[in-house]
DOKE-661277 format. One record per atom (N, C-alpha, C): x, y negated, z negated. Coordinates in steps of 0.2 Angstrom, whole numbers, plus 5000, padded with zeros to 4 digits. Layout:
BEGIN
XYZ
...
This chain:
BEGIN
541945364553
542145324548
541445284547
541245264541
540645224540
540945184536
540645104538
540745064535
540145004532
540044964527
539344944524
539744864526
539444824528
539444744527
538744714524
539044664521
538544604519
538344574523
537544534522
537444474528
537944444528
538344424533
538644354535
539444374536
539444434534
540144474533
540444474542
541044464541
541344484549
541644534548
541844574555
542444614556
542644624563
543244624563
543644624569
543744684571
543544694579
543344764579
543844764587
544444804589
544544794595
544744724597
544944684594
544944604596
544344574596
543744604595
543144574595
543044544588
542644494586
542544474580
541744474582
541544504576
540844524575
540544494569
539944464567
539844434562
539044464561
538744494555
538044504553
537644484551
537044474553
536644434548
536244454544
536244534543
535944554535
536344624533
536144654529
536744704527
536644764531
537144794532
537144844538
537744894536
537544964540
537945004541
538245004546
539045014548
539345034554
539545104554
539445154560
539745224559
540045204565
540845234565
541245224571
541245294573
541145304579
541145384580
541745394586
542145364586
542845374590
543345324586
544045334588
544445294584
544445214588
544445174581
544245114584
544945064580
545145014581
545444964579
545144914576
545144914568
544644854564
545044824558
544644784556
545044754551
544544704549
544244724541
543744694538
543944614536
543444574536
543544504535
543844484528
543844524522
544144504517
544844534517
545044564522
545944584523
546244544526
545844494531
546144454535
546644394531
547244394531
547544344530
547744274534
547544224530
547744164535
548444144535
548744114540
549544094541
549844064535
549444014531
549643974525
549744024520
549344074520
549644144515
550344184516
550444164523
550944204524
551644184520
551744174514
552244144511
552744184508
552844244509
553344304508
553544334514
554144354513
554344404518
553844464521
553444484515
553044564516
552244524518
552244474516
551544454517
551644434525
552244394528
552444374535
552344434539
552544494535
552544554541
551844584541
551444564537
550644604535
550444544540
550644484541
550144444545
550344464553
551044484555
551244504560
550644564562
550544604558
550444684559
549544664560
549344614557
548544584557
548444554564
549044524567
548844504574
548944554578
549144614578
549144674582
548744694583
548244714574
547544734576
547044694578
546944634578
546344584579
546644554587
547244544588
547344504594
547744544600
547444594604
547644634608
548044614614
547844554615
548144514620
548844504619
549144494612
549844464609
550144534608
549944594610
550144654608
550844654607
551244644615
551744664616
552344604612
552044554614
552444494606
552444504600
551844524598
551844554590
552244594590
552044674594
552644724591
553444704590
553744664596
554344634596
554544594589
554044554589
554144524581
554044564575
553744614576
553744674569
554444714570
554544734576
555244764575
555744714572
555844674573
556444624572
556244604564
555744584562
555544574555
555544634550
555444684552
555344754549
556144774550
556544764553
557444794555
557644754547
557544674548
557844624544
557544644535
557044664535
556644674528
556944744526
557044794531
557444864529
558244834525
558444784529
559144754526
559144724520
558644684519
558644624514
558444664506
557844714508
557644744499
558144794499
558144814492
558444874489
557944914485
557444894484
556944924479
556844994484
556745054481
556545114484
555845104485
555445074481
554645074482
554545034488
554844974490
554744944496
555044974502
555745014501
555945014506
555545094511
555245124505
554845184506
554345164510
553945114505
553245074508
553545054517
554045014519
554244994525
554245044530
554545104528
554545164532
553945204534
553645204529
552745214529
552445164535
552445094533
552245064539
552445054544
553045074547
553545084553
553045134558
553045204554
552645264555
552045244557
551545214554
550945194555
550745134560
551345094560
551245054566
551345074574
551845124573
552045154580
551345194581
551045224577
550345264578
549845224580
549845174580
549245114582
548845134575
549045124570
548545144562
548645094558
548545024562
548644964559
548144934551
547644964552
547144974545
547745004540
547845044541
548245104537
548945054534
549245034539
549844994538
549844934533
549144894535
549044844531
548944854524
548544904523
548344934515
549144954512
549444974516
550244994513
550644924512
550644884515
550944814514
550644774508
549844774508
549544764502
549744794495
549844854496
550044884489
550844864487
551144844492
551944804489
551944754487
551344704489
551344634486
551744624480
551344654474
551444654468
552244664467
552444714470
553144744468
553544664471
553444644477
553944604479
553744534475
553144514473
553044454468
553544464463
553544534460
554044544453
554744534456
554944564461
555744554462
555844474465
555344434467
555444354468
555144314463
555044344457
554844314449
554144264450
553644294455
553244254457
552644274451
552644324447
552244354443
552444364436
551944384432
552044404425
551944484427
552444524423
552244594423
551444614423
551344634427
550544674426
549944644429
550144574431
549744534433
549944494440
549444494445
549544464451
548944434454
548944394457
548444354462
548444394470
548044434471
547844454478
547744414482
547944374486
547744344489
547344344496
547444424499
547044444504
546344454502
546144474495
545344474493
545344424489
545644364488
545244304486
545344324477
545444364475
545144384468
545744404463
545744384458
546244404450
546244484449
546844514449
546944574448
547344584442
547044634437
547544654432
547644714432
């Protein structure tokens, strides 16, 4: 897998935080757990149930020292979310997230959760149809 980073950008790899001082390409030659800075959610942004689950999975990816506690929290939260949502799209996404997390494929699990944010926002009445703010990337998406 090859990633391109801009000058000053950070990446979280196997619990370590790296910042590059110039544009650089990184090529991973084996399996690593990583998270791009643009996908890191701050605690204050975890304002909905799915965003809270995202924050938990993110912690699993970037803080291996707290993995046991994060996994327990994930299992409890995931179980409650499966019981709380009736949306087939959300329930299917949550099942995928569970499979990905159990395989330690955190990046893909986070990507799946990000794709569910607009659905959750619509359910919670937080947005106008077809328009939402993606807080994980700090940009408006239409």
